C-alpha positions as CSV (number, residue, x, y, z in Angstrom):
1,M,-121.8,110.9,-87.4
2,P,-118.3,112.1,-86.1
3,C,-117.1,111.6,-82.6
4,S,-115.6,113.6,-79.9
5,K,-111.1,114.0,-80.1
6,K,-109.6,111.8,-77.4
7,T,-108.9,115.2,-75.2
8,D,-113.3,115.7,-75.1
9,Y,-112.6,111.8,-74.3
10,L,-110.6,112.3,-71.1
11,Q,-113.2,115.4,-70.4
12,S,-115.9,113.1,-70.7
13,L,-114.6,110.7,-68.9
14,S,-113.5,112.5,-65.8
15,L,-117.1,114.6,-65.9
16,L,-118.8,111.5,-65.5
17,Q,-117.1,109.7,-62.8
18,W,-118.2,112.6,-60.7
19,P,-122.2,111.1,-60.6
20,L,-120.6,107.7,-61.0
21,G,-118.3,108.0,-58.4
22,Y,-120.5,108.7,-55.5
23,L,-123.0,105.3,-57.1
24,A,-120.3,103.5,-57.2
25,I,-119.6,104.4,-53.5
26,F,-123.2,103.8,-52.3
27,F,-123.9,100.5,-53.9
28,I,-120.3,98.4,-54.5
29,L,-118.2,99.8,-52.5
30,Q,-120.4,100.1,-49.1
31,P,-121.9,96.6,-49.8
32,L,-118.6,94.9,-50.1
33,F,-117.1,96.6,-47.4
34,I,-120.6,95.0,-44.9
35,G,-119.5,92.1,-45.9
36,L,-116.0,91.8,-45.0
37,L,-117.6,91.5,-41.4
38,F,-118.7,87.8,-42.3
39,T,-115.4,87.2,-43.6
40,S,-112.5,86.5,-42.2
41,L,-111.2,89.6,-42.9
42,W,-114.3,91.3,-39.9
43,L,-112.0,93.3,-38.1
44,L,-111.0,96.1,-40.8
45,P,-115.1,96.9,-41.5
46,T,-115.8,96.9,-37.8
47,L,-112.2,99.3,-37.2
48,Y,-114.1,102.1,-40.0
49,F,-116.9,102.0,-37.8
50,V,-115.5,102.9,-34.6
51,W,-113.3,104.9,-35.9
52,L,-116.7,106.2,-38.1
53,F,-118.8,106.6,-34.4
54,L,-116.2,108.7,-32.7
55,D,-115.4,110.9,-35.9
56,W,-118.7,111.7,-36.0
57,K,-119.1,115.2,-35.4
58,T,-116.5,115.8,-37.9
59,P,-118.6,117.3,-40.6
60,N,-119.9,120.0,-38.2
61,Q,-116.8,121.2,-36.8
62,G,-115.2,122.1,-40.1
63,G,-114.9,119.3,-41.9
64,R,-111.3,117.7,-42.4
65,R,-110.0,119.0,-46.1
66,S,-107.5,117.9,-48.5
67,A,-105.5,119.7,-51.0
68,W,-103.8,116.7,-52.2
69,V,-107.7,116.1,-53.0
70,R,-108.5,119.4,-54.0
71,N,-105.7,119.2,-56.6
72,W,-106.3,116.1,-58.4
73,Y,-105.6,116.7,-62.6
74,V,-109.1,115.3,-62.6
75,W,-110.3,118.4,-62.3
76,T,-109.1,120.4,-64.5
77,H,-110.2,117.7,-67.3
78,I,-113.6,118.9,-66.1
79,R,-112.9,122.6,-66.0
80,D,-111.3,122.9,-69.6
81,Y,-114.9,120.7,-70.7
82,F,-116.9,123.6,-70.6
83,P,-114.8,125.2,-69.7
84,I,-115.3,126.6,-66.8
85,T,-114.5,130.0,-64.8
86,I,-114.2,132.6,-61.8
87,L,-113.9,136.3,-61.8
88,K,-113.5,138.3,-59.4
89,T,-114.2,141.9,-58.7
90,K,-113.4,142.4,-55.3
91,D,-110.7,141.6,-53.1
92,L,-111.9,139.5,-50.6
93,S,-109.9,140.5,-46.4
94,P,-108.4,137.4,-44.4
95,S,-109.3,139.3,-41.2
96,H,-113.3,138.2,-42.5
97,N,-115.3,135.8,-42.2
98,Y,-117.8,135.3,-45.0
99,I,-121.6,133.8,-46.3
100,M,-121.8,133.8,-50.2
101,G,-125.1,133.1,-51.9
102,V,-124.2,130.7,-54.6
103,H,-127.1,131.1,-57.6
104,P,-128.4,130.0,-59.2
105,H,-128.8,125.9,-58.0
106,G,-129.0,124.9,-62.1
107,L,-128.9,120.9,-61.7
108,L,-125.4,119.1,-60.9
109,T,-124.1,122.3,-59.7
110,F,-121.5,122.6,-61.7
111,G,-119.8,125.9,-61.4
112,A,-119.8,126.3,-57.6
113,F,-118.3,122.7,-57.4
114,C,-115.0,123.4,-59.7
115,N,-114.9,126.9,-58.4
116,F,-115.1,126.6,-54.5
117,C,-113.9,123.0,-53.8
118,T,-111.3,122.4,-56.2
119,E,-108.6,124.0,-57.1
120,A,-109.0,123.8,-60.5
121,T,-109.3,127.1,-61.4
122,G,-107.4,128.7,-58.9
123,F,-109.4,129.8,-56.1
124,S,-106.5,130.0,-53.5
125,K,-104.5,132.6,-56.1
126,T,-107.9,134.2,-57.2
127,F,-108.4,135.4,-53.6
128,P,-105.0,133.9,-51.4
129,G,-106.1,134.0,-47.8
130,I,-109.3,133.1,-47.3
131,T,-110.7,129.0,-47.6
132,P,-113.7,128.2,-49.7
133,H,-116.7,125.7,-47.6
134,L,-119.3,124.8,-49.9
135,A,-122.5,123.6,-48.1
136,T,-125.3,120.8,-49.3
137,L,-127.6,118.2,-47.5
138,S,-126.5,116.9,-44.1
139,W,-127.6,113.5,-44.9
140,F,-125.1,113.3,-47.5
141,F,-122.5,113.4,-43.9
142,K,-124.2,110.4,-42.7
143,I,-123.3,108.4,-45.3
144,P,-119.8,106.2,-45.0
145,F,-116.7,106.9,-47.4
146,I,-118.8,109.8,-48.7
147,R,-118.7,111.7,-46.2
148,E,-114.5,111.2,-46.2
149,Y,-115.3,112.1,-49.5
150,L,-117.2,115.3,-50.0
151,M,-115.0,117.0,-46.4
152,A,-111.4,115.9,-48.4
153,K,-113.1,118.7,-51.2
154,G,-113.9,121.5,-48.5
155,V,-117.6,120.3,-48.8
156,C,-119.9,121.0,-45.2
157,S,-122.8,120.1,-44.0
158,V,-125.5,122.9,-44.5
159,S,-126.8,122.5,-40.8
160,Q,-126.8,125.1,-38.1
161,P,-124.1,123.8,-36.0
162,A,-122.0,123.3,-38.6
163,I,-122.1,126.6,-40.1
164,N,-122.0,128.3,-36.8
165,Y,-118.8,127.0,-36.3
166,L,-117.3,127.9,-39.3
167,L,-118.3,131.5,-38.7
168,S,-117.0,131.6,-35.1
169,H,-113.1,129.6,-35.8
170,G,-111.0,132.7,-36.6
171,T,-111.2,134.4,-40.2
172,G,-111.0,133.8,-44.1
173,N,-113.6,131.6,-43.8
174,L,-115.8,131.6,-47.2
175,L,-118.8,129.6,-47.1
176,G,-120.8,129.4,-49.4
177,I,-124.4,128.2,-49.7
178,V,-127.0,127.8,-52.6
179,V,-129.9,129.8,-51.3
180,G,-132.3,128.6,-54.0
181,G,-131.9,124.6,-52.6
182,V,-132.9,121.9,-54.6
183,G,-136.6,123.8,-55.3
184,E,-134.0,125.9,-57.8
185,A,-133.3,122.7,-59.6
186,L,-136.0,122.8,-61.4
187,Q,-136.2,126.7,-62.3
188,S,-133.4,125.1,-64.2
189,V,-134.2,125.3,-67.8
190,P,-132.0,127.5,-70.3
191,N,-132.7,130.8,-71.4
192,T,-134.2,131.4,-67.4
193,T,-133.0,133.3,-64.9
194,T,-135.8,133.0,-62.3
195,L,-134.5,132.5,-58.0
196,I,-136.0,131.7,-55.2
197,L,-134.9,134.4,-53.0
198,Q,-138.4,136.4,-51.8
199,K,-138.7,134.5,-48.2
200,R,-135.4,133.3,-48.6
201,K,-133.2,135.0,-45.4
202,G,-132.1,132.3,-42.3
203,F,-128.4,133.3,-44.4
204,V,-128.7,136.9,-43.4
205,R,-129.9,136.4,-39.7
206,T,-127.5,133.8,-39.2
207,A,-124.9,136.5,-41.3
208,L,-125.6,138.8,-38.8
209,Q,-125.6,136.7,-35.7
210,H,-122.0,136.1,-36.3
211,G,-120.9,139.4,-38.1
212,A,-120.3,138.0,-41.4
213,H,-120.2,139.8,-44.8
214,L,-122.8,138.9,-47.2
215,V,-120.6,138.1,-50.9
216,P,-123.4,137.5,-53.8
217,T,-122.1,135.6,-56.5
218,F,-124.0,134.9,-59.6
219,T,-122.7,131.7,-62.0
220,F,-123.9,131.9,-66.0
221,G,-123.8,129.4,-67.7
222,E,-124.8,127.3,-65.1
223,T,-128.9,126.6,-66.3
224,E,-127.4,126.3,-69.9
225,V,-124.9,123.0,-69.9
226,Y,-128.7,120.9,-69.3
227,D,-132.8,121.2,-71.5
228,Q,-134.5,119.5,-68.7
229,V,-138.0,117.8,-68.9
230,L,-140.6,120.5,-66.6
231,F,-143.7,118.2,-65.1
232,H,-147.0,120.3,-64.3
233,E,-147.9,120.2,-60.9
234,D,-150.9,118.2,-61.1
235,S,-149.0,115.3,-63.4
236,W,-148.5,111.6,-61.6
237,M,-144.7,112.5,-62.8
238,Y,-144.7,115.6,-60.6
239,K,-146.7,114.0,-57.1
240,F,-143.2,111.8,-57.7
241,Q,-140.4,113.8,-57.9
242,S,-142.2,115.2,-54.8
243,F,-141.8,112.5,-53.1
244,F,-138.7,111.5,-53.8
245,R,-137.9,114.7,-52.2
246,W,-139.4,113.9,-49.4
247,I,-137.8,111.0,-48.9
248,F,-133.9,112.0,-50.1
249,G,-134.0,115.9,-49.6
250,F,-134.0,115.9,-53.3
251,Y,-135.5,115.8,-56.7
252,F,-135.5,113.1,-58.8
253,C,-135.2,115.6,-62.1
254,V,-135.5,114.3,-65.3
255,F,-133.0,115.8,-67.7
256,Y,-130.8,115.5,-70.9
257,G,-127.6,116.8,-72.7
258,Q,-125.4,116.1,-75.5
259,G,-123.7,111.9,-75.7
260,F,-120.4,111.7,-76.9
261,C,-120.6,111.6,-80.3
262,Q,-121.8,115.5,-82.0
263,D,-125.9,115.9,-82.4
264,S,-126.5,112.5,-80.3
265,V,-127.8,112.8,-76.9
266,G,-127.0,112.0,-73.6
267,L,-125.9,112.7,-70.4
268,L,-123.1,114.5,-71.2
269,P,-123.6,118.6,-70.5
270,Y,-123.1,121.0,-73.5
271,H,-119.9,122.1,-73.9
272,K,-121.1,125.7,-73.0
273,P,-118.8,128.0,-71.0
274,I,-119.7,128.5,-67.5
275,V,-118.4,130.7,-65.5
276,T,-118.1,132.6,-61.6
277,I,-118.8,136.3,-61.0
278,V,-118.0,136.8,-57.2
279,G,-119.5,140.5,-56.0
280,E,-118.5,143.0,-53.8
281,P,-119.0,141.6,-50.1
282,L,-121.8,143.2,-48.4
283,P,-120.5,144.4,-44.5
284,L,-123.0,143.3,-41.5
285,P,-122.9,144.2,-37.9
286,R,-122.4,142.1,-35.4
287,V,-126.2,141.4,-33.6
288,E,-126.4,138.4,-32.1
289,S,-130.5,138.4,-32.0
290,P,-131.3,140.7,-34.8
291,S,-135.2,142.3,-35.5
292,P,-137.2,141.0,-38.8
293,E,-137.1,144.2,-39.6
294,M,-132.9,144.2,-39.3
295,V,-132.8,141.1,-41.0
296,D,-135.6,142.4,-44.2
297,K,-133.0,145.4,-44.6
298,Y,-129.9,143.9,-45.4
299,H,-131.7,140.7,-47.3
300,E,-132.6,143.9,-49.4
301,L,-129.9,145.2,-49.7
302,Y,-128.4,141.5,-50.6
303,M,-131.0,141.4,-53.9
304,D,-130.2,144.9,-54.9
305,A,-125.9,143.7,-54.7
306,L,-126.9,139.9,-56.5
307,Y,-129.1,142.3,-59.1
308,K,-126.9,144.6,-60.1
309,L,-123.8,142.4,-59.9
310,F,-126.3,140.4,-63.1
311,E,-127.0,143.5,-64.9
312,Q,-123.2,144.5,-65.0
313,H,-122.5,141.2,-66.7
314,K,-124.9,139.9,-68.9
315,V,-125.0,140.6,-71.9
316,Q,-120.7,139.7,-71.5
317,H,-122.1,136.3,-70.6
318,G,-124.8,135.4,-73.5
319,Y,-127.6,137.1,-72.1
320,S,-129.8,140.2,-74.2
321,K,-129.8,144.1,-72.7
322,T,-134.0,142.8,-72.1
323,Q,-132.9,139.8,-70.0
324,K,-134.1,140.2,-66.4
325,L,-133.0,138.5,-62.9
326,L,-135.8,137.4,-61.4
327,F,-136.8,136.3,-57.5
328,L,-140.0,134.3,-56.4
């Protein structure tokens, strides 16, 4: 059973550092840092926690991105592993703000991370004058060190105050929201194109309140890089997954991919291309208190634009002409 070449090992290890880095911060760095409180170095963690208290609102006020972190060379290894690319269909004017729907969620959202949280695929060159932000669960920003790591990459809280701040301070901001949320992760199996979108209208209401343009995107290949074990809703495992989500905010998904060696099973994703297609922006008027009818109107227009975007590119990126995009 031949194993990966040296280049593939570098890409694989770069990919593993992403989740393992978070685990190391949570289970190793944080306990060690707290342990310093009971040593002669107690002043170091004390100063950090004082600063953390003073800095608590930063994730809701635009964050603190770092061009240095976004340009780390390690992200290019992750890009090349699949590979991951981004395709622009229309320019985005820096004179507007945008809410970008990120579809589908997938299991680990590789495409959105690489395209919008790093410069590995050249976002700033593709969309000059646009500052990307990717929204994620708010409670991540309550965890010491992890919050700094996320903000450095341009990740922000999905809370309403954080969204309102970004859309009301300057222009050229692009806020990516994974509209299907964690519930869509359970839909993430190969050869499926099902999105949770029918009743997700809050992002449209927010866009109307700020006059932000809506940008549909679809990432082909996002659901193809892992196989997932699905459980019946009456099973104890599904109930555990629901309980896990209630506690932590996301599902405990059981999935598998490939190992370091060919034809082996492991937790590495399959080497399959991931392509994010960024659609044409949908202009919205600014309405401070949009009516439900107005929200429904632009929500329908957004779904139509997303459906057309999928139809235009599906065959080129591996789907048959008969494959349909389904909205739940």
